[in-house]
mmJSON file of the N, C-alpha and C atoms, coordinates in Angstrom:
{"data_MODEL":{"atom_site":{
"group_PDB":["ATOM","ATOM","ATOM","ATOM","ATOM","ATOM","ATOM","ATOM","ATOM","ATOM","ATOM","ATOM","ATOM","ATOM","ATOM","ATOM","ATOM","ATOM","ATOM","ATOM","ATOM","ATOM","ATOM","ATOM","ATOM","ATOM","ATOM","ATOM","ATOM","ATOM","ATOM","ATOM","ATOM","ATOM","ATOM","ATOM","ATOM","ATOM","ATOM","ATOM","ATOM","ATOM","ATOM","ATOM","ATOM","ATOM","ATOM","ATOM","ATOM","ATOM","ATOM","ATOM","ATOM","ATOM","ATOM","ATOM","ATOM","ATOM","ATOM","ATOM","ATOM","ATOM","ATOM","ATOM","ATOM","ATOM","ATOM","ATOM","ATOM","ATOM","ATOM","ATOM","ATOM","ATOM","ATOM","ATOM","ATOM","ATOM","ATOM","ATOM","ATOM","ATOM","ATOM","ATOM","ATOM","ATOM","ATOM","ATOM","ATOM","ATOM","ATOM","ATOM","ATOM","ATOM","ATOM","ATOM","ATOM","ATOM","ATOM","ATOM","ATOM","ATOM","ATOM","ATOM","ATOM","ATOM","ATOM","ATOM","ATOM","ATOM","ATOM","ATOM","ATOM","ATOM","ATOM","ATOM","ATOM","ATOM","ATOM","ATOM","ATOM","ATOM","ATOM","ATOM","ATOM","ATOM","ATOM","ATOM","ATOM","ATOM","ATOM","ATOM","ATOM","ATOM","ATOM","ATOM","ATOM","ATOM","ATOM","ATOM","ATOM","ATOM","ATOM","ATOM","ATOM","ATOM","ATOM","ATOM","ATOM","ATOM","ATOM","ATOM","ATOM","ATOM","ATOM","ATOM","ATOM","ATOM","ATOM","ATOM","ATOM","ATOM","ATOM","ATOM","ATOM","ATOM","ATOM","ATOM","ATOM","ATOM","ATOM","ATOM","ATOM","ATOM","ATOM","ATOM","ATOM","ATOM","ATOM","ATOM","ATOM","ATOM","ATOM","ATOM","ATOM","ATOM","ATOM","ATOM","ATOM","ATOM","ATOM","ATOM","ATOM","ATOM","ATOM","ATOM","ATOM","ATOM","ATOM","ATOM","ATOM","ATOM","ATOM","ATOM","ATOM","ATOM","ATOM","ATOM","ATOM","ATOM","ATOM","ATOM","ATOM","ATOM","ATOM","ATOM","ATOM","ATOM","ATOM","ATOM","ATOM","ATOM","ATOM","ATOM","ATOM","ATOM","ATOM","ATOM"],
"id":[1,2,3,4,5,6,7,8,9,10,11,12,13,14,15,16,17,18,19,20,21,22,23,24,25,26,27,28,29,30,31,32,33,34,35,36,37,38,39,40,41,42,43,44,45,46,47,48,49,50,51,52,53,54,55,56,57,58,59,60,61,62,63,64,65,66,67,68,69,70,71,72,73,74,75,76,77,78,79,80,81,82,83,84,85,86,87,88,89,90,91,92,93,94,95,96,97,98,99,100,101,102,103,104,105,106,107,108,109,110,111,112,113,114,115,116,117,118,119,120,121,122,123,124,125,126,127,128,129,130,131,132,133,134,135,136,137,138,139,140,141,142,143,144,145,146,147,148,149,150,151,152,153,154,155,156,157,158,159,160,161,162,163,164,165,166,167,168,169,170,171,172,173,174,175,176,177,178,179,180,181,182,183,184,185,186,187,188,189,190,191,192,193,194,195,196,197,198,199,200,201,202,203,204,205,206,207,208,209,210,211,212,213,214,215,216,217,218,219,220,221,222,223,224,225,226,227,228],
"type_symbol":["N","C","C","N","C","C","N","C","C","N","C","C","N","C","C","N","C","C","N","C","C","N","C","C","N","C","C","N","C","C","N","C","C","N","C","C","N","C","C","N","C","C","N","C","C","N","C","C","N","C","C","N","C","C","N","C","C","N","C","C","N","C","C","N","C","C","N","C","C","N","C","C","N","C","C","N","C","C","N","C","C","N","C","C","N","C","C","N","C","C","N","C","C","N","C","C","N","C","C","N","C","C","N","C","C","N","C","C","N","C","C","N","C","C","N","C","C","N","C","C","N","C","C","N","C","C","N","C","C","N","C","C","N","C","C","N","C","C","N","C","C","N","C","C","N","C","C","N","C","C","N","C","C","N","C","C","N","C","C","N","C","C","N","C","C","N","C","C","N","C","C","N","C","C","N","C","C","N","C","C","N","C","C","N","C","C","N","C","C","N","C","C","N","C","C","N","C","C","N","C","C","N","C","C","N","C","C","N","C","C","N","C","C","N","C","C","N","C","C","N","C","C","N","C","C","N","C","C"],
"label_atom_id":["N","CA","C","N","CA","C","N","CA","C","N","CA","C","N","CA","C","N","CA","C","N","CA","C","N","CA","C","N","CA","C","N","CA","C","N","CA","C","N","CA","C","N","CA","C","N","CA","C","N","CA","C","N","CA","C","N","CA","C","N","CA","C","N","CA","C","N","CA","C","N","CA","C","N","CA","C","N","CA","C","N","CA","C","N","CA","C","N","CA","C","N","CA","C","N","CA","C","N","CA","C","N","CA","C","N","CA","C","N","CA","C","N","CA","C","N","CA","C","N","CA","C","N","CA","C","N","CA","C","N","CA","C","N","CA","C","N","CA","C","N","CA","C","N","CA","C","N","CA","C","N","CA","C","N","CA","C","N","CA","C","N","CA","C","N","CA","C","N","CA","C","N","CA","C","N","CA","C","N","CA","C","N","CA","C","N","CA","C","N","CA","C","N","CA","C","N","CA","C","N","CA","C","N","CA","C","N","CA","C","N","CA","C","N","CA","C","N","CA","C","N","CA","C","N","CA","C","N","CA","C","N","CA","C","N","CA","C","N","CA","C","N","CA","C","N","CA","C","N","CA","C","N","CA","C","N","CA","C","N","CA","C","N","CA","C"],
"label_alt_id":[null,null,null,null,null,null,null,null,null,null,null,null,null,null,null,null,null,null,null,null,null,null,null,null,null,null,null,null,null,null,null,null,null,null,null,null,null,null,null,null,null,null,null,null,null,null,null,null,null,null,null,null,null,null,null,null,null,null,null,null,null,null,null,null,null,null,null,null,null,null,null,null,null,null,null,null,null,null,null,null,null,null,null,null,null,null,null,null,null,null,null,null,null,null,null,null,null,null,null,null,null,null,null,null,null,null,null,null,null,null,null,null,null,null,null,null,null,null,null,null,null,null,null,null,null,null,null,null,null,null,null,null,null,null,null,null,null,null,null,null,null,null,null,null,null,null,null,null,null,null,null,null,null,null,null,null,null,null,null,null,null,null,null,null,null,null,null,null,null,null,null,null,null,null,null,null,null,null,null,null,null,null,null,null,null,null,null,null,null,null,null,null,null,null,null,null,null,null,null,null,null,null,null,null,null,null,null,null,null,null,null,null,null,null,null,null,null,null,null,null,null,null,null,null,null,null,null,null],
"label_comp_id":["MET","MET","MET","ALA","ALA","ALA","ILE","ILE","ILE","ARG","ARG","ARG","GLU","GLU","GLU","ASN","ASN","ASN","LYS","LYS","LYS","PHE","PHE","PHE","ASP","ASP","ASP","GLY","GLY","GLY","ILE","ILE","ILE","TYR","TYR","TYR","VAL","VAL","VAL","GLU","GLU","GLU","GLY","GLY","GLY","LEU","LEU","LEU","VAL","VAL","VAL","GLU","GLU","GLU","TYR","TYR","TYR","SER","SER","SER","VAL","VAL","VAL","TYR","TYR","TYR","THR","THR","THR","PHE","PHE","PHE","GLU","GLU","GLU","GLU","GLU","GLU","CYS","CYS","CYS","ILE","ILE","ILE","THR","THR","THR","LEU","LEU","LEU","MET","MET","MET","LYS","LYS","LYS","ARG","ARG","ARG","GLY","GLY","GLY","GLU","GLU","GLU","LYS","LYS","LYS","ASN","ASN","ASN","ARG","ARG","ARG","TYR","TYR","TYR","THR","THR","THR","ARG","ARG","ARG","GLN","GLN","GLN","THR","THR","THR","VAL","VAL","VAL","GLN","GLN","GLN","ASN","ASN","ASN","VAL","VAL","VAL","LYS","LYS","LYS","SER","SER","SER","SER","SER","SER","ARG","ARG","ARG","SER","SER","SER","HIS","HIS","HIS","THR","THR","THR","ILE","ILE","ILE","PHE","PHE","PHE","GLN","GLN","GLN","LEU","LEU","LEU","LEU","LEU","LEU","ILE","ILE","ILE","GLU","GLU","GLU","SER","SER","SER","THR","THR","THR","VAL","VAL","VAL","ALA","ALA","ALA","ASP","ASP","ASP","LYS","LYS","LYS","ASN","ASN","ASN","GLY","GLY","GLY","LYS","LYS","LYS","LEU","LEU","LEU","GLN","GLN","GLN","VAL","VAL","VAL","CYS","CYS","CYS","LEU","LEU","LEU","SER","SER","SER"],
"label_asym_id":["A","A","A","A","A","A","A","A","A","A","A","A","A","A","A","A","A","A","A","A","A","A","A","A","A","A","A","A","A","A","A","A","A","A","A","A","A","A","A","A","A","A","A","A","A","A","A","A","A","A","A","A","A","A","A","A","A","A","A","A","A","A","A","A","A","A","A","A","A","A","A","A","A","A","A","A","A","A","A","A","A","A","A","A","A","A","A","A","A","A","A","A","A","A","A","A","A","A","A","A","A","A","A","A","A","A","A","A","A","A","A","A","A","A","A","A","A","A","A","A","A","A","A","A","A","A","A","A","A","A","A","A","A","A","A","A","A","A","A","A","A","A","A","A","A","A","A","A","A","A","A","A","A","A","A","A","A","A","A","A","A","A","A","A","A","A","A","A","A","A","A","A","A","A","A","A","A","A","A","A","A","A","A","A","A","A","A","A","A","A","A","A","A","A","A","A","A","A","A","A","A","A","A","A","A","A","A","A","A","A","A","A","A","A","A","A","A","A","A","A","A","A","A","A","A","A","A","A"],
"label_entity_id":["1","1","1","1","1","1","1","1","1","1","1","1","1","1","1","1","1","1","1","1","1","1","1","1","1","1","1","1","1","1","1","1","1","1","1","1","1","1","1","1","1","1","1","1","1","1","1","1","1","1","1","1","1","1","1","1","1","1","1","1","1","1","1","1","1","1","1","1","1","1","1","1","1","1","1","1","1","1","1","1","1","1","1","1","1","1","1","1","1","1","1","1","1","1","1","1","1","1","1","1","1","1","1","1","1","1","1","1","1","1","1","1","1","1","1","1","1","1","1","1","1","1","1","1","1","1","1","1","1","1","1","1","1","1","1","1","1","1","1","1","1","1","1","1","1","1","1","1","1","1","1","1","1","1","1","1","1","1","1","1","1","1","1","1","1","1","1","1","1","1","1","1","1","1","1","1","1","1","1","1","1","1","1","1","1","1","1","1","1","1","1","1","1","1","1","1","1","1","1","1","1","1","1","1","1","1","1","1","1","1","1","1","1","1","1","1","1","1","1","1","1","1","1","1","1","1","1","1"],
"label_seq_id":[1,1,1,2,2,2,3,3,3,4,4,4,5,5,5,6,6,6,7,7,7,8,8,8,9,9,9,10,10,10,11,11,11,12,12,12,13,13,13,14,14,14,15,15,15,16,16,16,17,17,17,18,18,18,19,19,19,20,20,20,21,21,21,22,22,22,23,23,23,24,24,24,25,25,25,26,26,26,27,27,27,28,28,28,29,29,29,30,30,30,31,31,31,32,32,32,33,33,33,34,34,34,35,35,35,36,36,36,37,37,37,38,38,38,39,39,39,40,40,40,41,41,41,42,42,42,43,43,43,44,44,44,45,45,45,46,46,46,47,47,47,48,48,48,49,49,49,50,50,50,51,51,51,52,52,52,53,53,53,54,54,54,55,55,55,56,56,56,57,57,57,58,58,58,59,59,59,60,60,60,61,61,61,62,62,62,63,63,63,64,64,64,65,65,65,66,66,66,67,67,67,68,68,68,69,69,69,70,70,70,71,71,71,72,72,72,73,73,73,74,74,74,75,75,75,76,76,76],
"pdbx_PDB_ins_code":[null,null,null,null,null,null,null,null,null,null,null,null,null,null,null,null,null,null,null,null,null,null,null,null,null,null,null,null,null,null,null,null,null,null,null,null,null,null,null,null,null,null,null,null,null,null,null,null,null,null,null,null,null,null,null,null,null,null,null,null,null,null,null,null,null,null,null,null,null,null,null,null,null,null,null,null,null,null,null,null,null,null,null,null,null,null,null,null,null,null,null,null,null,null,null,null,null,null,null,null,null,null,null,null,null,null,null,null,null,null,null,null,null,null,null,null,null,null,null,null,null,null,null,null,null,null,null,null,null,null,null,null,null,null,null,null,null,null,null,null,null,null,null,null,null,null,null,null,null,null,null,null,null,null,null,null,null,null,null,null,null,null,null,null,null,null,null,null,null,null,null,null,null,null,null,null,null,null,null,null,null,null,null,null,null,null,null,null,null,null,null,null,null,null,null,null,null,null,null,null,null,null,null,null,null,null,null,null,null,null,null,null,null,null,null,null,null,null,null,null,null,null,null,null,null,null,null,null],
"Cartn_x":[136.136,135.731,134.268,133.755,132.468,131.87,130.643,130.045,129.216,129.544,128.606,128.014,126.953,126.381,126.161,126.443,125.936,125.409,124.944,124.274,125.351,126.518,127.59,128.348,128.537,129.287,128.641,127.376,126.374,127.046,126.995,127.522,128.748,129.674,131.135,131.678,132.894,133.509,134.641,134.475,135.204,136.62,137.532,138.943,139.454,138.644,138.851,140.123,140.948,142.055,142.069,142.321,142.341,143.769,144.343,145.732,145.872,146.606,146.818,148.041,148.004,149.228,149.263,150.568,150.889,151.506,151.803,152.418,151.842,151.917,151.369,152.086,153.388,154.219,153.571,153.248,152.787,151.351,150.57,149.464,149.485,150.516,150.777,151.367,152.086,152.624,151.464,150.688,149.38,148.673,148.377,147.648,148.299,149.628,150.389,150.37,150.569,150.313,148.987,147.793,146.66,146.429,147.142,147.103,147.628,148.856,149.39,148.544,147.557,146.853,145.514,145.449,144.231,144.647,143.373,143.657,143.148,144.133,143.783,144.028,143.259,143.529,143.025,143.609,143.492,142.148,141.219,139.867,140.114,138.985,138.974,139.088,138.418,138.294,139.437,140.041,140.945,142.037,143.248,144.521,144.789,144.201,144.443,143.195,142.182,141.183,140.944,140.488,140.28,139.376,139.712,138.755,138.388,138.819,138.265,137.935,137.345,137.077,137.9,138.208,138.915,138.087,138.134,137.427,138.479,139.01,139.88,139.386,139.261,138.388,139.479,139.568,140.338,139.867,140.128,139.586,140.639,140.464,141.415,141.071,141.792,141.724,142.74,142.357,143.317,143.053,143.997,143.932,144.568,144.997,145.655,144.455,144.422,143.359,144.065,143.158,143.583,143.415,143.498,143.393,141.859,140.936,139.584,139.078,139.966,139.461,139.165,139.068,138.668,139.843,139.31,140.547,140.968,142.378,142.886,143.536,143.778,144.338,145.858,146.618,148.038,148.703,149.353,150.016,151.572,152.313,153.895,154.406],
"Cartn_y":[-215.713,-214.26,-214.113,-212.99,-212.715,-211.932,-212.364,-211.565,-210.643,-209.319,-208.197,-207.367,-206.429,-205.716,-204.143,-203.07,-201.762,-200.874,-199.676,-199.216,-198.341,-198.249,-197.685,-198.434,-199.756,-200.531,-201.69,-201.982,-202.924,-204.259,-205.31,-206.687,-206.691,-207.264,-207.245,-208.319,-208.868,-209.874,-209.233,-209.039,-208.336,-209.1,-208.202,-208.615,-209.105,-209.023,-209.377,-208.498,-208.862,-208.099,-208.025,-206.946,-206.881,-206.297,-207.118,-206.624,-206.525,-205.555,-205.264,-205.95,-206.627,-207.446,-207.045,-207.079,-206.532,-207.749,-208.875,-209.687,-211.192,-212.122,-213.506,-214.071,-213.78,-214.273,-213.712,-212.282,-211.909,-212.7,-212.969,-213.479,-214.977,-215.673,-216.919,-216.983,-216.209,-215.815,-215.687,-214.801,-214.691,-215.998,-216.59,-217.83,-218.846,-219.008,-219.828,-219.366,-218.033,-217.485,-217.895,-217.811,-218.051,-219.713,-220.453,-222.05,-222.323,-221.729,-221.912,-221.511,-220.533,-220.26,-221.077,-222.08,-223.043,-224.03,-224.578,-225.603,-226.865,-228.019,-229.298,-230.379,-231.547,-232.419,-233.755,-234.99,-236.216,-236.831,-237.3,-238.002,-239.527,-240.196,-241.61,-241.725,-241.007,-240.955,-240.214,-239.304,-238.401,-238.04,-238.237,-238.054,-236.436,-235.629,-234.267,-233.419,-233.584,-232.904,-231.477,-230.686,-229.103,-228.793,-228.04,-227.49,-226.1,-225.634,-224.217,-224.124,-223.011,-222.725,-221.658,-221.599,-220.381,-219.821,-218.568,-217.726,-216.889,-217.147,-216.42,-215.609,-214.39,-213.646,-212.684,-212.831,-212.065,-211.1,-209.833,-208.806,-208.291,-208.45,-208.07,-206.69,-205.796,-204.418,-204.007,-203.323,-202.953,-201.553,-200.639,-199.497,-199.339,-200.535,-200.618,-201.072,-200.219,-200.096,-200.789,-201.484,-202.081,-200.916,-201.185,-200.172,-199.586,-200.593,-200.459,-199.591,-199.348,-198.688,-199.577,-200.895,-201.845,-202.11,-202.293,-202.447,-203.933,-204.132,-205.397,-205.833,-207.171,-207.509,-207.811,-207.368,-207.541,-208.595,-209.542,-210.457,-210.297,-210.257,-210.34,-211.619],
"Cartn_z":[-55.235,-55.609,-55.701,-55.154,-54.97,-56.095,-56.496,-57.653,-56.906,-57.462,-56.7,-57.663,-57.338,-58.172,-57.388,-58.028,-57.615,-58.848,-58.357,-59.646,-60.471,-59.864,-60.924,-61.751,-61.214,-61.897,-62.539,-62.264,-62.564,-61.973,-62.581,-62.132,-62.372,-61.407,-61.402,-60.353,-60.623,-59.769,-59.1,-57.731,-56.749,-56.811,-57.0,-57.09,-58.341,-59.266,-60.686,-61.408,-62.072,-62.502,-64.182,-64.738,-66.118,-66.558,-67.464,-67.927,-69.457,-69.917,-71.247,-71.66,-72.787,-73.231,-74.628,-75.348,-76.719,-77.478,-76.954,-77.632,-77.035,-78.072,-77.828,-76.831,-76.368,-75.33,-73.975,-73.884,-72.72,-72.364,-73.419,-73.224,-72.506,-73.139,-72.65,-71.162,-70.813,-69.65,-68.431,-68.868,-67.917,-67.752,-68.874,-68.816,-67.794,-68.063,-67.253,-65.696,-65.525,-64.068,-63.491,-64.213,-63.746,-63.458,-64.29,-63.939,-62.775,-62.52,-61.222,-59.973,-60.16,-58.894,-58.687,-59.802,-59.482,-58.522,-57.82,-56.894,-57.469,-57.372,-57.744,-56.703,-56.905,-55.726,-56.319,-55.947,-56.658,-56.164,-56.787,-56.567,-57.133,-56.744,-57.221,-58.736,-59.432,-61.004,-61.682,-60.9,-61.633,-60.788,-61.315,-60.49,-60.355,-61.179,-61.171,-61.312,-60.366,-60.679,-60.042,-61.01,-60.709,-59.528,-58.702,-57.692,-57.854,-59.07,-59.299,-60.855,-61.203,-62.769,-63.035,-64.46,-64.971,-65.927,-65.932,-67.229,-67.708,-69.013,-69.585,-70.812,-70.567,-71.644,-72.303,-73.738,-74.657,-75.612,-75.499,-76.176,-76.985,-78.539,-79.402,-79.858,-79.592,-80.313,-81.139,-82.311,-83.483,-83.997,-84.119,-84.724,-86.049,-86.594,-87.836,-89.078,-89.848,-90.983,-92.349,-92.973,-94.386,-95.414,-96.673,-97.737,-97.858,-97.235,-97.642,-96.073,-95.213,-94.046,-92.944,-93.164,-92.151,-91.295,-89.781,-88.932,-88.86,-88.794,-88.947,-87.659,-87.337,-86.224,-86.649,-85.846,-86.358,-85.396,-85.825,-84.952,-85.432,-84.328,-84.729,-84.285],
"occupancy":[1.0,1.0,1.0,1.0,1.0,1.0,1.0,1.0,1.0,1.0,1.0,1.0,1.0,1.0,1.0,1.0,1.0,1.0,1.0,1.0,1.0,1.0,1.0,1.0,1.0,1.0,1.0,1.0,1.0,1.0,1.0,1.0,1.0,1.0,1.0,1.0,1.0,1.0,1.0,1.0,1.0,1.0,1.0,1.0,1.0,1.0,1.0,1.0,1.0,1.0,1.0,1.0,1.0,1.0,1.0,1.0,1.0,1.0,1.0,1.0,1.0,1.0,1.0,1.0,1.0,1.0,1.0,1.0,1.0,1.0,1.0,1.0,1.0,1.0,1.0,1.0,1.0,1.0,1.0,1.0,1.0,1.0,1.0,1.0,1.0,1.0,1.0,1.0,1.0,1.0,1.0,1.0,1.0,1.0,1.0,1.0,1.0,1.0,1.0,1.0,1.0,1.0,1.0,1.0,1.0,1.0,1.0,1.0,1.0,1.0,1.0,1.0,1.0,1.0,1.0,1.0,1.0,1.0,1.0,1.0,1.0,1.0,1.0,1.0,1.0,1.0,1.0,1.0,1.0,1.0,1.0,1.0,1.0,1.0,1.0,1.0,1.0,1.0,1.0,1.0,1.0,1.0,1.0,1.0,1.0,1.0,1.0,1.0,1.0,1.0,1.0,1.0,1.0,1.0,1.0,1.0,1.0,1.0,1.0,1.0,1.0,1.0,1.0,1.0,1.0,1.0,1.0,1.0,1.0,1.0,1.0,1.0,1.0,1.0,1.0,1.0,1.0,1.0,1.0,1.0,1.0,1.0,1.0,1.0,1.0,1.0,1.0,1.0,1.0,1.0,1.0,1.0,1.0,1.0,1.0,1.0,1.0,1.0,1.0,1.0,1.0,1.0,1.0,1.0,1.0,1.0,1.0,1.0,1.0,1.0,1.0,1.0,1.0,1.0,1.0,1.0,1.0,1.0,1.0,1.0,1.0,1.0,1.0,1.0,1.0,1.0,1.0,1.0],
"B_iso_or_equiv":[0.0,0.0,0.0,0.0,0.0,0.0,0.0,0.0,0.0,0.0,0.0,0.0,0.0,0.0,0.0,0.0,0.0,0.0,0.0,0.0,0.0,0.0,0.0,0.0,0.0,0.0,0.0,0.0,0.0,0.0,0.0,0.0,0.0,0.0,0.0,0.0,0.0,0.0,0.0,0.0,0.0,0.0,0.0,0.0,0.0,0.0,0.0,0.0,0.0,0.0,0.0,0.0,0.0,0.0,0.0,0.0,0.0,0.0,0.0,0.0,0.0,0.0,0.0,0.0,0.0,0.0,0.0,0.0,0.0,0.0,0.0,0.0,0.0,0.0,0.0,0.0,0.0,0.0,0.0,0.0,0.0,0.0,0.0,0.0,0.0,0.0,0.0,0.0,0.0,0.0,0.0,0.0,0.0,0.0,0.0,0.0,0.0,0.0,0.0,0.0,0.0,0.0,0.0,0.0,0.0,0.0,0.0,0.0,0.0,0.0,0.0,0.0,0.0,0.0,0.0,0.0,0.0,0.0,0.0,0.0,0.0,0.0,0.0,0.0,0.0,0.0,0.0,0.0,0.0,0.0,0.0,0.0,0.0,0.0,0.0,0.0,0.0,0.0,0.0,0.0,0.0,0.0,0.0,0.0,0.0,0.0,0.0,0.0,0.0,0.0,0.0,0.0,0.0,0.0,0.0,0.0,0.0,0.0,0.0,0.0,0.0,0.0,0.0,0.0,0.0,0.0,0.0,0.0,0.0,0.0,0.0,0.0,0.0,0.0,0.0,0.0,0.0,0.0,0.0,0.0,0.0,0.0,0.0,0.0,0.0,0.0,0.0,0.0,0.0,0.0,0.0,0.0,0.0,0.0,0.0,0.0,0.0,0.0,0.0,0.0,0.0,0.0,0.0,0.0,0.0,0.0,0.0,0.0,0.0,0.0,0.0,0.0,0.0,0.0,0.0,0.0,0.0,0.0,0.0,0.0,0.0,0.0,0.0,0.0,0.0,0.0,0.0,0.0],
"pdbx_formal_charge":[null,null,null,null,null,null,null,null,null,null,null,null,null,null,null,null,null,null,null,null,null,null,null,null,null,null,null,null,null,null,null,null,null,null,null,null,null,null,null,null,null,null,null,null,null,null,null,null,null,null,null,null,null,null,null,null,null,null,null,null,null,null,null,null,null,null,null,null,null,null,null,null,null,null,null,null,null,null,null,null,null,null,null,null,null,null,null,null,null,null,null,null,null,null,null,null,null,null,null,null,null,null,null,null,null,null,null,null,null,null,null,null,null,null,null,null,null,null,null,null,null,null,null,null,null,null,null,null,null,null,null,null,null,null,null,null,null,null,null,null,null,null,null,null,null,null,null,null,null,null,null,null,null,null,null,null,null,null,null,null,null,null,null,null,null,null,null,null,null,null,null,null,null,null,null,null,null,null,null,null,null,null,null,null,null,null,null,null,null,null,null,null,null,null,null,null,null,null,null,null,null,null,null,null,null,null,null,null,null,null,null,null,null,null,null,null,null,null,null,null,null,null,null,null,null,null,null,null],
"auth_seq_id":[1,1,1,2,2,2,3,3,3,4,4,4,5,5,5,6,6,6,7,7,7,8,8,8,9,9,9,10,10,10,11,11,11,12,12,12,13,13,13,14,14,14,15,15,15,16,16,16,17,17,17,18,18,18,19,19,19,20,20,20,21,21,21,22,22,22,23,23,23,24,24,24,25,25,25,26,26,26,27,27,27,28,28,28,29,29,29,30,30,30,31,31,31,32,32,32,33,33,33,34,34,34,35,35,35,36,36,36,37,37,37,38,38,38,39,39,39,40,40,40,41,41,41,42,42,42,43,43,43,44,44,44,45,45,45,46,46,46,47,47,47,48,48,48,49,49,49,50,50,50,51,51,51,52,52,52,53,53,53,54,54,54,55,55,55,56,56,56,57,57,57,58,58,58,59,59,59,60,60,60,61,61,61,62,62,62,63,63,63,64,64,64,65,65,65,66,66,66,67,67,67,68,68,68,69,69,69,70,70,70,71,71,71,72,72,72,73,73,73,74,74,74,75,75,75,76,76,76],
"auth_comp_id":["MET","MET","MET","ALA","ALA","ALA","ILE","ILE","ILE","ARG","ARG","ARG","GLU","GLU","GLU","ASN","ASN","ASN","LYS","LYS","LYS","PHE","PHE","PHE","ASP","ASP","ASP","GLY","GLY","GLY","ILE","ILE","ILE","TYR","TYR","TYR","VAL","VAL","VAL","GLU","GLU","GLU","GLY","GLY","GLY","LEU","LEU","LEU","VAL","VAL","VAL","GLU","GLU","GLU","TYR","TYR","TYR","SER","SER","SER","VAL","VAL","VAL","TYR","TYR","TYR","THR","THR","THR","PHE","PHE","PHE","GLU","GLU","GLU","GLU","GLU","GLU","CYS","CYS","CYS","ILE","ILE","ILE","THR","THR","THR","LEU","LEU","LEU","MET","MET","MET","LYS","LYS","LYS","ARG","ARG","ARG","GLY","GLY","GLY","GLU","GLU","GLU","LYS","LYS","LYS","ASN","ASN","ASN","ARG","ARG","ARG","TYR","TYR","TYR","THR","THR","THR","ARG","ARG","ARG","GLN","GLN","GLN","THR","THR","THR","VAL","VAL","VAL","GLN","GLN","GLN","ASN","ASN","ASN","VAL","VAL","VAL","LYS","LYS","LYS","SER","SER","SER","SER","SER","SER","ARG","ARG","ARG","SER","SER","SER","HIS","HIS","HIS","THR","THR","THR","ILE","ILE","ILE","PHE","PHE","PHE","GLN","GLN","GLN","LEU","LEU","LEU","LEU","LEU","LEU","ILE","ILE","ILE","GLU","GLU","GLU","SER","SER","SER","THR","THR","THR","VAL","VAL","VAL","ALA","ALA","ALA","ASP","ASP","ASP","LYS","LYS","LYS","ASN","ASN","ASN","GLY","GLY","GLY","LYS","LYS","LYS","LEU","LEU","LEU","GLN","GLN","GLN","VAL","VAL","VAL","CYS","CYS","CYS","LEU","LEU","LEU","SER","SER","SER"],
"auth_asym_id":["A","A","A","A","A","A","A","A","A","A","A","A","A","A","A","A","A","A","A","A","A","A","A","A","A","A","A","A","A","A","A","A","A","A","A","A","A","A","A","A","A","A","A","A","A","A","A","A","A","A","A","A","A","A","A","A","A","A","A","A","A","A","A","A","A","A","A","A","A","A","A","A","A","A","A","A","A","A","A","A","A","A","A","A","A","A","A","A","A","A","A","A","A","A","A","A","A","A","A","A","A","A","A","A","A","A","A","A","A","A","A","A","A","A","A","A","A","A","A","A","A","A","A","A","A","A","A","A","A","A","A","A","A","A","A","A","A","A","A","A","A","A","A","A","A","A","A","A","A","A","A","A","A","A","A","A","A","A","A","A","A","A","A","A","A","A","A","A","A","A","A","A","A","A","A","A","A","A","A","A","A","A","A","A","A","A","A","A","A","A","A","A","A","A","A","A","A","A","A","A","A","A","A","A","A","A","A","A","A","A","A","A","A","A","A","A","A","A","A","A","A","A","A","A","A","A","A","A"],
"auth_atom_id":["N","CA","C","N","CA","C","N","CA","C","N","CA","C","N","CA","C","N","CA","C","N","CA","C","N","CA","C","N","CA","C","N","CA","C","N","CA","C","N","CA","C","N","CA","C","N","CA","C","N","CA","C","N","CA","C","N","CA","C","N","CA","C","N","CA","C","N","CA","C","N","CA","C","N","CA","C","N","CA","C","N","CA","C","N","CA","C","N","CA","C","N","CA","C","N","CA","C","N","CA","C","N","CA","C","N","CA","C","N","CA","C","N","CA","C","N","CA","C","N","CA","C","N","CA","C","N","CA","C","N","CA","C","N","CA","C","N","CA","C","N","CA","C","N","CA","C","N","CA","C","N","CA","C","N","CA","C","N","CA","C","N","CA","C","N","CA","C","N","CA","C","N","CA","C","N","CA","C","N","CA","C","N","CA","C","N","CA","C","N","CA","C","N","CA","C","N","CA","C","N","CA","C","N","CA","C","N","CA","C","N","CA","C","N","CA","C","N","CA","C","N","CA","C","N","CA","C","N","CA","C","N","CA","C","N","CA","C","N","CA","C","N","CA","C","N","CA","C","N","CA","C","N","CA","C","N","CA","C","N","CA","C","N","CA","C"],
"pdbx_PDB_model_num":[1,1,1,1,1,1,1,1,1,1,1,1,1,1,1,1,1,1,1,1,1,1,1,1,1,1,1,1,1,1,1,1,1,1,1,1,1,1,1,1,1,1,1,1,1,1,1,1,1,1,1,1,1,1,1,1,1,1,1,1,1,1,1,1,1,1,1,1,1,1,1,1,1,1,1,1,1,1,1,1,1,1,1,1,1,1,1,1,1,1,1,1,1,1,1,1,1,1,1,1,1,1,1,1,1,1,1,1,1,1,1,1,1,1,1,1,1,1,1,1,1,1,1,1,1,1,1,1,1,1,1,1,1,1,1,1,1,1,1,1,1,1,1,1,1,1,1,1,1,1,1,1,1,1,1,1,1,1,1,1,1,1,1,1,1,1,1,1,1,1,1,1,1,1,1,1,1,1,1,1,1,1,1,1,1,1,1,1,1,1,1,1,1,1,1,1,1,1,1,1,1,1,1,1,1,1,1,1,1,1,1,1,1,1,1,1,1,1,1,1,1,1,1,1,1,1,1,1]
}}}
């Protein structure tokens, strides 16, 4: 994936995809899917050496407020 920059989007990764998930299970499914897309190969020092890097960014948003009006993260 190529890193690009323009005056509208700023710096971004070309081809990067963003998903919305609502459950822990959906999050794990996406992590497993990403793991399958990684390239690995055996080296002298490591049987399963990674040939790629993975960045997994998790942004948690909530609209559920507690009795004091503070937003809470809800896990089901």
